[in-house]
C-alpha positions in Angstrom: 0.6 -0.1 9.6 -0.4 1.8 6.5 2.9 1.3 4.7 3.6 -0.9 1.7 6.5 -3.2 2.6 7.7 -3.3 -1.0 7.7 0.3 -2.3 7.2 2.2 1.0 4.0 3.9 -0.1 2.1 5.4 2.9 -0.7 7.7 3.8 -0.5 11.2 2.2 -2.1 14.3 3.6 -3.4 17.4 1.8 -6.3 19.7 1.3 -9.8 19.2 -0.1 -10.3 22.3 -2.3 -13.9 23.3 -2.9 -15.0 25.4 -6.0 -15.1 28.4 -3.7 -11.5 27.8 -2.8 -12.2 26.9 0.8 -9.9 24.1 2.1 -10.3 21.3 4.6 -7.9 18.6 5.5 -8.1 15.2 3.8 -6.1 11.9 3.6 -5.1 9.6 0.7 -4.6 6.1 1.9 -2.8 3.4 -0.2 -4.8 0.3 -1.2 -3.0 -2.2 1.0 -3.6 -5.9 1.0 -2.3 -8.4 3.6 -0.8 -11.3 1.6 1.3 -14.4 2.3 4.5 -13.7 0.4 7.6 -15.7 -0.3 10.6 -13.8 1.1 14.0 -13.8 -0.8 15.4 -16.3 1.7 12.5 -18.7 0.9 10.5 -18.3 4.1 6.8 -17.4 4.0 5.6 -14.3 5.8 2.4 -12.2 6.0 3.2 -8.6 4.8 1.2 -5.6 3.7 1.6 -4.8 0.0 -0.1 -2.1 -2.1 -2.3 -3.2 -5.0 0.0 -1.5 -7.5 3.0 -3.7 -6.4 0.8 -6.9 -6.5 -0.4 -6.0 -10.0 3.1 -5.3 -11.2 4.3 -8.7 -10.0 6.8 -7.4 -7.5 5.6 -10.0 -4.9 5.6 -13.7 -5.2 2.5 -15.0 -3.4 2.9 -18.2 -1.4 0.8 -21.3 -2.4 -1.1 -22.9 0.4 
């Protein structure tokens, strides 16, 4: 579920590095929003889109 349907951004994994250089696992999750979007064929569909794509105007939101 945690994937932007426009750009493909998904959860990233890495290490949290303390000042003493000890590491523990951590996760970066994309800021996904569930929006009603107009698809290229004109239909309306609910999709998950990251906030960066919404702000950039890559998605045309459907009017109720």
